[in-house]
PAVEX-713329 format. One record per atom (N, C-alpha, C): residue in one letter; y, x negated, z. Coordinates in steps of 0.2 Angstrom, whole numbers, plus 2048, in hexadecimal, padded with zeros to 3 digits. Each point is the difference from the previous one (the first is absolute). Layout:
N
AYXZ
...
END
This chain:
272
M9ECAD0D06
M7FF803807
M7FF8077FF
K8038047FB
K7FF807800
K7F98017FE
E7FD7FC7FB
E7F98017FE
E7FC800806
T8017FB805
T7FC7FF806
T800806804
L806802801
L801805805
L7FE8077FE
L8018017F9
L7FE8077FE
L7FA8017FC
A7FC7FA800
A7FA8017FC
A7FB805804
L7FC8037FC
L7FB805802
L7FA7FC803
I8007FE806
I7FD7FA803
I7F9801802
L7FE805804
L7F9801803
L7FD8067FD
C7F98007FF
C7FD8067FF
C800804806
F8018077FF
F801804805
F7FE8077FF
L800804805
L7FF8087FF
L805803804
N8048047FD
N805804803
N7FD806804
L802801806
L7FD805804
L8028077FE
N8048007FB
N8028077FE
N7FA8037FB
C7FC7FC7FE
C7FB8027FB
C7F97FD801
M7FB8037FD
M7F97FE802
M7FE7FB7FA
S7FB7FC802
S7FD7FB7FB
S7F9800800
Q7FD7FF7FB
Q7F97FF7FF
Q7FD7FA804
S8047FC802
S7FE7FA804
S7FE802807
Y802806803
Y7FF803806
Y7FC806800
K7FC801805
K7FC807800
K805805803
S8057FF803
S805805803
S8077FC801
L805804801
L8067FE802
L8007FD807
K7FB802805
K7FF7FD806
K7FE7F9800
E7FC7FF7FB
E7FE7F97FF
E8057FB7FE
A8058037FC
A8057FC7FE
A8057FD806
L800804805
L8047FE806
L7FE7F9803
F7F97FF7FF
F7FE7FA803
F8027FA7FD
S8038007FA
S8027FA7FC
S808800800
S803804804
S807801800
S8047FB805
T7FC7FC804
T8037FC805
T7FC7F9800
T8047FB803
T7FD7FA801
T8017FD807
K7FC7FC803
K8017FD807
K8057FA7FF
I805800804
I8057FB800
I7FE7FB806
E8007FA7FF
E7FE7FB805
E8067FB800
I8027FE806
I8067FB801
I7FE7FC806
A8017F97FE
A7FF7FB805
A8067FE804
N801801806
N8067FE804
N8007F8801
T8057FE803
T8017F8801
T7FB7FD804
A7FC805804
A7FB7FD805
A7F98007FC
G8008037FA
G7FA8007FC
G7FC807801
Q803804804
Q7FD807801
Q8018047FB
I7FB8047FE
I8008057FA
I802807803
T8058037FD
T802807802
T7FE8047F9
T7FF806801
T7FE8047FA
T805807800
G8008027FA
G8048067FF
G7FD8047F9
T8038057FF
T7FE8047FA
T8058007FB
G7FF7FF7F9
G8048017FB
G7FD8057FB
F8058047FC
F7FD8047FB
F8048007FA
F7FD8017FA
F8037FF7FA
F8048077FE
F8067FE7FD
F8048067FE
F8047FE7FA
S8018047FB
S8037FF7FA
S807804800
Y8057FC7FD
Y8068037FF
Y8028017F8
V8048057FE
V8028007F9
V8077FE800
I8017FA7FD
I8077FD7FF
I8028017F9
G8058047FE
G8018017F9
G7FA8037FD
S7FE7FC7FA
S7FA8027FD
S7FA7FC802
D8017FC805
D7FA7FC802
D7FD802806
T7FA7FE801
T7FC801807
T7FF7FA803
L802800806
L8007F9804
L7FB802806
F7FC7FB802
F7FB801805
F8027FB806
T7FF803806
T8027FC806
T7FA801805
L8017FC806
L7FC801806
L805801805
I7FE806804
I804802805
I7FD7FF807
T8047FE805
T7FD800807
T806800805
N7FF800806
N805800805
N8047F9800
Y8067FF801
Y8047FA801
Y7FD7FC805
H7FE803806
H7FE7FC806
H7FA7FC7FF
V7FC8037FB
V7FA7FC7FE
V8017FA7FD
V8057FF7FB
V8017FA7FC
V8077FD802
A803802805
A8077FD802
A7FF7F8801
N8057FC7FD
N8007F9802
N7FA7FC7FC
T7FD8037FB
T7FB7FC7FD
T8008027F8
K7FE7FB7FC
K8008017F9
K7F97FF7FE
S7FB7FE804
S7F97FF7FF
S7FC805803
V7FC8047FB
V7FC805803
V7F97FF7FC
R7FB802803
R7F98017FD
R7FE8077FF
L7FE8017F9
L7FE8077FE
L7F98007FE
T7FC804802
T7F98017FE
T8008057FA
L7FF7FE7FA
L8008047FA
L7FA8017FD
T7FE8067FE
T7FA8027FC
T8007FE7F9
H7FA7FE7FE
H8007FE7F8
H7FF8077FC
Q8027FF7FA
Q7FF8067FC
Q7FA7FF7FB
K7FC8057FF
K7FA7FF7FC
K8027FF7F9
K7FC7FD7FC
K8017FF7F9
K8018077FC
T7FD805803
T8018067FC
T805805804
G8047FD805
G805804803
G7FD802807
G805801804
G7FE803807
G7FF7FA805
P7FF802806
P7FF7FB805
P7F97FD800
D7FF7FA801
D7FA7FD801
D7FE7FE807
Y7FE806803
Y7FE7FF807
Y7FC7FA802
G8017FD805
G7FD7FA802
G8027F97FD
K8058017FC
K8037FA7FD
K808800801
H8027FB804
H807800801
H8027F9803
S8067FE800
S8027FA802
S806800804
T8017FB805
T806800804
T8057FB7FC
F8068027FF
F8057FD7FC
F8067FF804
T8027F9800
T8067FF804
T8068007FC
V805804802
V8078007FC
V8047FC804
S8027FA7FE
S8047FC804
S8078007FF
D8038047FB
D8078017FF
D8028077FF
A7FD804805
A8028077FF
A807802802
N8048037FB
N807801802
N800807802
W7FF801807
W800807803
W807803800
I8018067FD
I806803800
I800805806
K805800804
K801804806
K8038067FF
H7FE806803
H8038067FF
H807800804
P8058037FE
P8077FF803
P800802807
S7FC805802
S800803807
S7FA801803
E7FA8017FC
E7FA801803
E7FB7FA801
D7FB801804
D7FB7FB801
D7FB8007FA
L8037FE7FA
L7FC8007FA
L8027F97FC
A7FB7FE7FC
A8017FA7FC
A7FB8017FA
M8027FD7FA
M7FC8007FA
M8017FA7FC
I7FB7FE7FC
I8007FB7FB
I7FF8037F9
I8037FD7FB
I7FE8027F9
I7FA7FC7FE
L7FB8037FD
L7FA7FD7FE
L8017FE7F9
T8017F97FF
T8027FE7F9
T7FA7FE7FC
R8017FF7FA
R7FA7FD7FC
R7FE7F9802
Q8047FC803
Q7FF7FA802
Q7FA800806
L801805804
L7FB801805
L7F98027FD
Q8008047FB
Q7FA8027FD
Q7FD7FA7FD
E8047FC7FC
E7FD7FA7FD
E7FD7FB805
Q8047FF805
Q7FD7FC805
Q7F9802803
F800806801
F7F9803803
F7FB7FF7FA
E8018027FA
E7FB8007FB
E7FE7F87FF
N8057FC800
N7FE7F97FF
N7FC7FD805
K801802806
K7FC7FD806
K7F9803801
F8008077FE
F7FA803802
F7FC8037FA
N8037FF7FA
N7FD8027FA
N7FE808800
A805804802
A7FF807801
A807803800
E8008067FE
E807804800
E800804807
I806802802
I801804806
I7FF8077FF
Y7FD804805
Y8008077FF
Y803803806
F8048057FF
F803805805
F8028067FE
S800805804
S8038077FE
S807800803
C8048047FE
C8087FF801
C803807801
F804800806
F804806801
F8067FF7FB
S8038067FF
S8078007FC
S805804803
E8068007FD
E805805802
E7FE807800
G7FB8027FC
G7FE8077FF
G7FC802806
N7FE7FB804
N7FC802806
N804801806
I8077FF800
I805801805
I802808800
P7FF804805
P802807800
P8078017FF
N8028047FC
N807802800
N802805804
Q806802801
Q803805804
Q7FC8077FF
S7FF8027FA
S7FC8067FF
S7F9800803
N7FD7FA7FF
N7F97FF803
N800800807
I8057FD803
I800800807
I801807804
K8048047FC
K801807803
K7F9804800
K7FB7FD7FC
K7F9804800
K7FC7FE806
L8027FA803
L7FC7FE806
L800804806
Q7FA800803
Q800803807
Q8027FC805
A801802806
A8037FC806
A7FA7FB802
I7FA8027FF
I7FA7FB801
I7FC7FF7FA
E7FF7FA7FE
E7FC7FF7FA
E7FB7FB801
D7FB8007FC
D7FA7FB800
D8037FA7FC
V7FE7FA803
V8027FA7FC
V7FB7FB800
L8007FB7FB
L7FC7FB800
L8047F9800
M7FD7FB803
M8037F9801
M7FB7FB7FD
I8037FB7FC
I7FB7FB7FE
I8037F9802
G7FB7FC803
G8037FA802
G7FA7FB803
Y8037FB804
Y7FB7FB803
Y8017FF807
P7FE805804
P802800808
P7FC7FA803
V8047FC803
V7FE7F9803
V7FD7FC7FB
G8028017FA
G7FD7FC7FA
G7F98027FE
F7FE806803
F7F98027FE
F7FF8047FA
Y7FB7FE7FC
Y7FF8037F9
Y7F97FE7FE
D7FE8037FB
D7F97FF7FC
D8017F97FD
K7FE7FB803
K8017F97FD
K7FD7FF7F9
Y7FA802800
Y7FC7FF7FA
Y8038047FA
N802806801
N8028047FA
N808800800
N8037FC805
N808800800
N803807800
L7FD804804
L803807801
L803801807
P806804800
P803801806
P7FD806804
I803801805
I7FE806804
I804806800
I7FD8067FE
I804806800
I7FF804806
R806802803
R800804806
R8038077FF
R7FE805803
R803807800
R804801806
G805804800
G804802805
G8048067FE
I805802805
I8058057FE
I8077FE801
T8058037FE
T8077FF801
T801802807
S8047FC804
S801802807
S807803801
T8047FF7FA
T807803800
T8008037F9
P8048067FF
P8018037F9
P8037FB7FB
Y7FC7FF7FB
Y8037FB7FB
Y8078027FD
F801806800
F8078027FD
F8067FF805
V7FE7FD806
V8057FF805
V8007F8801
D8067FD800
D8007F9801
D8007FE807
Y7FA7FD802
Y7FF7FE807
Y8067FC803
E803802806
E8067FD803
E8057FE7FB
N8018057FB
N8057FF7FB
N8007FA7FC
Q7F97FD7FF
Q7FF7FB7FC
Q7FB8027FA
K7FF7FC7FB
K7FC8027FA
K7F97FE802
R7FD803806
R7FA7FF803
R7FC806802
F7FA800801
F7FC805803
F7FA7FD804
L7FD804804
L7FB7FE805
L7F98027FE
L7FB7FD802
L7F98017FE
L7FC800806
D7FB805800
D7FB800805
D7FA7FC7FD
I8007F9800
I7FB7FC7FD
I8017F9803
A7FA7FD801
A8007F9803
A8037FB7FB
I8057FC803
I8037FB7FC
I7FF7FA804
F7FD7FA7FD
F7FF7FA803
F8047FB7FC
P8017FA804
P8027FA7FC
P7FC7FF7FA
G8037FF7FA
G7FC7FF7FA
G8018077FB
S802805804
S8018077FC
S8078007FE
S8047FC802
S8078007FE
S8017FF7F8
G8038057FD
G8017FF7F9
G7FB8057FC
S7FC804804
S7FB8047FD
S8038067FD
P7FE8027FA
P8038077FD
P7FD806804
V804805801
V7FE806803
V8018067FB
M7FA8037FF
M8008057FA
M7FF807803
L8028057FD
L7FE807801
L7F98017FE
S7FC802804
S7F98017FE
S8008067FA
N7FD7FE7FA
N8008047FB
N7FC806800
E7FB800805
E7FB806801
E804806802
L8057FF804
L804806803
L8077FF7FE
S8027FD7FA
S8067FE7FE
S8048067FE
A806801803
A8048067FE
A8047FE7FA
I8007FA7FE
I8047FD7FA
I7FC8007F9
N7FB7FC800
N7FC7FF7FA
N7F97FE802
A7FB8047FF
A7FA7FE801
A7FD7FB7FC
E8037FE7FA
E7FE7FB7FB
E8027F9801
Q8047FF805
Q8037F9801
Q801800808
Y8017FA802
Y8027FE807
Y807800800
S803803805
S8087FF801
S8007FB806
L8047FB7FE
L8027FA804
L805802805
L7FE801806
L805803805
L8047FA803
G7FD7FA802
G8037FB803
G7FC7FA801
I8037FB804
I7FD7FA801
I8007FE807
A7FA7FF803
A7FF7FF807
A8047FA802
C804800806
C8047FA802
C7FF7FF807
G7FD804804
G7FF7FE807
G7FD806804
T8017FF807
T7FD806804
T806801806
I7FF806803
I804802805
I7FD7FD807
T8047FB803
T7FE7FD806
T805802806
K7FD801805
K804801806
K7FE7FB806
P8047FD803
P7FE7FB805
P7FC803806
D801807801
D7FD803806
D7FA8047FE
S7FD7FF7FA
S7FB8047FE
S7FB7FC7FC
S7FA803800
S7FB7FC7FC
S8018027F8
A7FC7FD7FC
A8018017F9
A8008077FE
L8058037FC
L8008077FE
L7FD8017FA
N7FE7FB7FC
N7FD8017FA
N8048047FB
I807800801
I8048037FB
I8037FB7FC
G8008017F9
G8027FB7FB
G8078027FE
V8047FB7FD
V8068017FD
V8007FE7F9
A8028047FC
A8007FF7F8
A8078017FD
I8027FB7FC
I8068017FC
I7FF8047FA
K8058057FF
K7FF8057FA
K8007FC7FA
S7FC8027FB
S7FF7FD7FA
S8068007FB
E805805801
E8068007FC
E8047FA801
C7FF7FC806
C8047FA801
C7FE7FA7FA
L7FA8017FD
L7FE7FB7FB
L8048017FA
L8038057FF
L8058017FA
L8067FC801
D8027FE806
D8067FC802
D7FF7F97FD
F7F97FE7FE
F7FF7F97FD
F8028007F9
K8018067FD
K8018007F8
K8077FC7FE
P805802803
P8067FC7FE
P8007F9802
I7FC7FE805
I8007F9802
I7FB7FC7FB
I7FB8037FE
I7FC7FD7FA
I8048007FA
K8048057FE
K8047FF7FA
K8057FA801
S8037FF806
S8057FB800
S7FC7F9800
V7FA800802
V7FC7FA800
V7FF7FE7F8
I7FE8057FD
I7FE7FF7F9
I8077FE7FC
D805804801
D8077FE7FD
D8027F9801
A7FF7FE806
A8027F9802
A7FC7FB7FD
N7F98017FF
N7FC7FC7FC
N8018007F9
N8038057FD
N8018017F9
N8077FC7FE
K8047FE805
K8067FD7FE
K7FF7F97FE
END
């Protein structure tokens, strides 16, 4: 089981560094997410966004898929649309397959609307055997999460990017998500309503849940050579006596670190 959980499983590009597979770091962002589809008991399909994230556990690197818990609550079966990798490396635009994970063991965050699954070698092998292709994605890591020193450099208003699948919309032929631009509506260095959250002036629709939100590197006060992962879109501000405010809510990315001890306990339990 340890080999299954800790194997270096999928070909990836860490967003901390550049790759010859891409023309730019911006292009790498388009491979960092996947559309999540779930069929309810009535046969209706709902969609959400998941993004790839790596953790360092001891001396090993573990790859996961992150989304909001409300996207995958009460289900273990999800459909992911995954891009094929070229034989020479890099994404093979126009070639992708929809893959059903029927036994996804979603791990719920202890307090936030977040969930994750560990991407095992078994998943990779199932995909390769079915479609005769390897999976390609780019991956955020712990290094993309701003630390307290980074956060102090941020202005009260910052430009941000968000990647996802609003109402399930995306470039179907090339399997590419939609990237949108906005600004922070509350200072990132302040916890909105005393929670690990912040607000965005950006349109968020059903299907956007789970979208990664990044500091735009063009005006980045932290590091112009990488994208800082600020948070995960989880919903909108709604008022019964008003029209849509187009104000999004995001969970701060530091909450992703809360999964580390949970992942370690899962690994330890499977090693007994």
